[in-house]
C-alpha positions as CSV (number, residue, x, y, z in Angstrom):
1,M,13.1,-168.2,133.7
2,I,10.1,-168.5,131.3
3,L,6.7,-168.5,133.0
4,N,3.5,-169.6,131.3
5,M,1.1,-167.4,133.3
6,Y,-2.7,-167.3,133.3
7,K,-3.8,-163.7,133.0
8,P,-7.1,-163.1,134.7
9,K,-9.8,-160.8,133.3
10,G,-9.4,-157.2,134.4
11,W,-5.7,-157.3,134.7
12,T,-3.5,-155.6,132.1
13,S,-0.5,-157.5,130.8
14,F,1.7,-155.0,132.6
15,D,-0.2,-155.7,135.9
16,V,1.0,-159.3,135.6
17,V,4.6,-158.2,134.8
18,K,4.6,-155.9,137.9
19,K,3.2,-158.7,140.1
20,V,5.7,-161.3,138.9
21,R,8.6,-158.7,139.3
22,S,7.5,-158.1,142.9
23,I,7.3,-161.8,143.7
24,T,10.5,-162.9,141.9
25,K,12.5,-159.9,142.9
26,E,13.8,-159.8,139.3
27,K,14.4,-156.4,138.0
28,K,14.0,-157.5,134.4
29,V,10.6,-159.0,133.6
30,G,8.8,-158.9,130.2
31,H,6.0,-160.6,128.4
32,G,5.7,-162.2,125.0
33,G,2.6,-160.5,123.6
34,T,0.0,-158.2,125.1
35,L,-3.3,-159.5,126.1
36,D,-6.2,-157.1,126.4
37,P,-7.5,-156.3,130.0
38,F,-11.0,-157.8,129.3
39,A,-9.3,-161.0,127.9
40,E,-7.9,-163.9,129.9
41,G,-5.6,-166.8,129.3
42,V,-2.0,-167.5,128.3
43,L,0.6,-164.7,128.9
44,V,4.2,-165.9,128.6
45,L,6.7,-164.0,130.8
46,G,10.4,-164.0,130.9
47,T,12.7,-163.0,133.7
48,G,16.3,-162.0,133.7
49,S,18.4,-163.1,130.7
50,D,15.4,-165.2,129.5
51,T,13.6,-162.1,128.4
52,K,15.8,-162.4,125.3
53,K,13.7,-165.5,124.3
54,L,10.4,-163.5,124.4
55,G,10.8,-162.1,120.9
56,M,10.8,-165.6,119.3
57,I,7.9,-166.6,121.5
58,S,5.9,-163.5,120.6
59,D,6.5,-164.3,116.9
60,S,4.7,-167.7,117.3
61,N,1.1,-168.4,116.2
62,K,-1.5,-167.9,118.8
63,E,-4.9,-169.6,119.5
64,Y,-8.0,-168.0,120.9
65,V,-11.6,-168.6,121.7
66,A,-13.7,-165.5,121.1
67,T,-17.3,-164.6,121.8
68,L,-18.8,-162.0,119.4
69,K,-22.1,-160.2,120.0
70,L,-23.8,-158.9,116.9
71,G,-26.0,-155.8,116.7
72,S,-23.8,-153.2,118.3
73,R,-20.3,-151.8,117.7
74,T,-18.1,-150.2,120.4
75,D,-15.2,-147.8,120.0
76,T,-12.8,-150.4,121.4
77,H,-14.3,-153.3,119.5
78,D,-14.9,-155.0,122.9
79,I,-17.2,-155.0,125.9
80,E,-15.2,-152.3,127.7
81,G,-15.9,-149.6,125.1
82,H,-18.8,-147.3,124.4
83,V,-21.5,-148.3,121.9
84,V,-21.1,-146.1,118.8
85,E,-23.4,-147.9,116.4
86,D,-26.4,-150.2,116.5
87,K,-27.6,-152.1,113.5
88,A,-30.3,-154.7,112.9
89,I,-29.1,-158.4,112.7
90,P,-30.2,-160.2,109.6
91,T,-31.6,-163.7,109.9
92,L,-28.6,-166.0,109.7
93,T,-28.2,-169.7,109.2
94,L,-25.5,-171.8,110.8
95,E,-24.1,-172.4,107.3
96,E,-23.9,-168.7,106.5
97,V,-22.0,-168.0,109.7
98,E,-19.6,-170.8,109.0
99,T,-19.0,-169.7,105.4
100,V,-18.2,-166.1,106.5
101,L,-15.8,-167.4,109.2
102,K,-14.0,-169.6,106.7
103,S,-13.7,-166.7,104.3
104,F,-11.1,-165.1,106.7
105,I,-8.6,-167.9,106.4
106,G,-5.4,-166.8,104.8
107,E,-3.2,-163.7,104.6
108,Q,-4.8,-160.3,104.7
109,Y,-4.2,-156.7,105.8
110,Q,-5.6,-155.5,109.1
111,T,-5.6,-152.0,110.5
112,P,-4.6,-151.8,114.2
113,P,-7.3,-150.3,116.4
114,M,-6.8,-147.0,118.1
115,Y,-7.4,-148.6,121.4
116,S,-4.3,-150.7,121.4
117,A,-0.8,-150.7,122.8
118,K,0.8,-150.3,119.4
119,K,3.2,-147.4,119.0
120,V,2.9,-145.0,116.1
121,N,5.5,-142.2,115.9
122,G,6.6,-143.2,119.4
123,Q,3.1,-142.8,120.9
124,R,0.8,-145.5,122.2
125,L,-2.4,-145.5,120.2
126,Y,-4.6,-146.0,123.2
127,K,-3.3,-142.8,124.8
128,L,-4.3,-140.8,121.8
129,A,-7.6,-142.6,121.6
130,R,-8.4,-141.5,125.2
131,K,-7.9,-137.9,124.1
132,N,-10.3,-138.5,121.2
133,I,-7.4,-138.2,118.7
134,E,-7.5,-140.6,115.8
135,I,-4.5,-140.9,113.4
136,E,-3.7,-142.9,110.3
137,R,-2.5,-146.4,110.9
138,E,-0.6,-148.5,108.4
139,P,-2.5,-151.8,107.7
140,C,-0.4,-154.8,108.8
141,L,-0.2,-158.2,107.0
142,I,-1.6,-160.9,109.2
143,K,-2.6,-164.5,108.6
144,I,-5.6,-166.4,109.9
145,V,-4.3,-170.0,110.0
146,D,-7.6,-171.6,111.0
147,I,-11.0,-170.5,112.3
148,E,-13.9,-172.7,113.5
149,L,-17.4,-172.0,114.7
150,I,-18.0,-173.4,118.2
151,H,-21.5,-172.1,118.8
152,F,-24.1,-169.8,117.2
153,N,-27.2,-168.6,118.9
154,S,-28.1,-165.1,117.5
155,P,-26.9,-162.5,118.5
156,V,-23.9,-164.4,119.9
157,I,-21.2,-166.3,117.9
158,E,-18.4,-168.2,119.7
159,F,-15.5,-169.2,117.5
160,S,-11.9,-170.4,117.8
161,V,-9.1,-168.9,115.7
162,T,-5.4,-169.7,115.2
163,C,-3.5,-166.7,113.8
164,S,-0.2,-165.0,113.3
165,K,1.5,-162.4,115.5
166,G,-0.1,-159.0,115.3
167,T,-3.6,-160.1,114.7
168,Y,-6.2,-158.2,116.7
169,I,-9.1,-160.6,117.4
170,R,-11.3,-157.5,118.3
171,V,-10.9,-156.2,114.8
172,L,-11.5,-159.6,113.3
173,G,-14.7,-159.8,115.3
174,T,-15.8,-156.4,113.9
175,D,-14.9,-157.5,110.3
176,I,-16.9,-160.8,110.7
177,A,-19.9,-158.9,111.9
178,N,-19.6,-156.5,108.9
179,Q,-19.4,-159.5,106.5
180,L,-22.6,-160.8,108.1
181,G,-24.4,-157.6,107.3
182,T,-24.4,-156.0,110.7
183,V,-22.0,-154.7,113.4
184,G,-20.6,-156.4,116.5
185,H,-18.1,-156.4,119.3
186,L,-16.3,-159.0,121.4
187,I,-17.7,-159.8,124.8
188,A,-15.2,-162.4,125.8
189,L,-11.7,-163.5,124.7
190,K,-9.5,-166.3,125.9
191,R,-6.0,-167.0,124.6
192,K,-5.5,-170.8,124.6
193,K,-2.0,-171.0,123.2
194,V,1.1,-169.0,122.4
195,G,3.4,-171.2,120.3
196,E,4.1,-174.3,122.4
197,Y,2.7,-172.7,125.6
198,A,-0.8,-174.0,126.3
199,I,-3.5,-172.8,128.7
200,D,-3.8,-176.2,130.5
201,E,-0.1,-175.7,131.6
202,T,-0.5,-172.1,132.9
203,I,0.4,-171.0,136.4
204,Q,-2.3,-169.2,138.3
205,M,-1.0,-166.0,140.1
206,D,-2.0,-167.4,143.5
207,D,0.0,-170.5,142.9
208,L,3.1,-168.8,141.7
209,V,4.7,-168.9,145.2
210,S,2.5,-171.3,147.2
211,N,3.2,-174.3,144.9
212,G,6.9,-173.6,144.5
213,C,6.6,-172.5,140.9
214,I,9.6,-170.1,141.4
């Protein structure tokens, strides 16, 4: 069974997996792409033999809406981290912000953040980061398919982005802030789509059983 779940803020992706495993009584449950705890939105799960389909689903392009706050950078690139740098925000026009956003469209290399579930030499990066250990990470080739400004009212930029597998929107937010001459971190992130699985078709956790979704 493939489930298009809505991951709420504050839950880890594995929290959702554990809850669905408990509800469905399936021993084998996996997800098609980690979503950060502070983020919300589409999290595709597979149970039983359908977990084999998750690799293909995870390889699909993903769509997000992100909210970037300029002026301060955190160690996690998001609202859950500690502020490690403050920097003045230049006076920016709407056109300048749109131009910088559009400059990210296309293929590029992105270095995975230390606070991530990515494994390097068999170790989860976030576990090392929690011990204040930073190691070299190989930049990964990603692709920004499209990016659009939704709203700008300094110091906050809201934008939508469609991207390839492996793209860290937190890092993208940091890079956008740098290009604008300041620093920044994400204060909100919502995943709207994973391949063909859209947010308006997601199953809320409370409805998983009550509405006969399983």
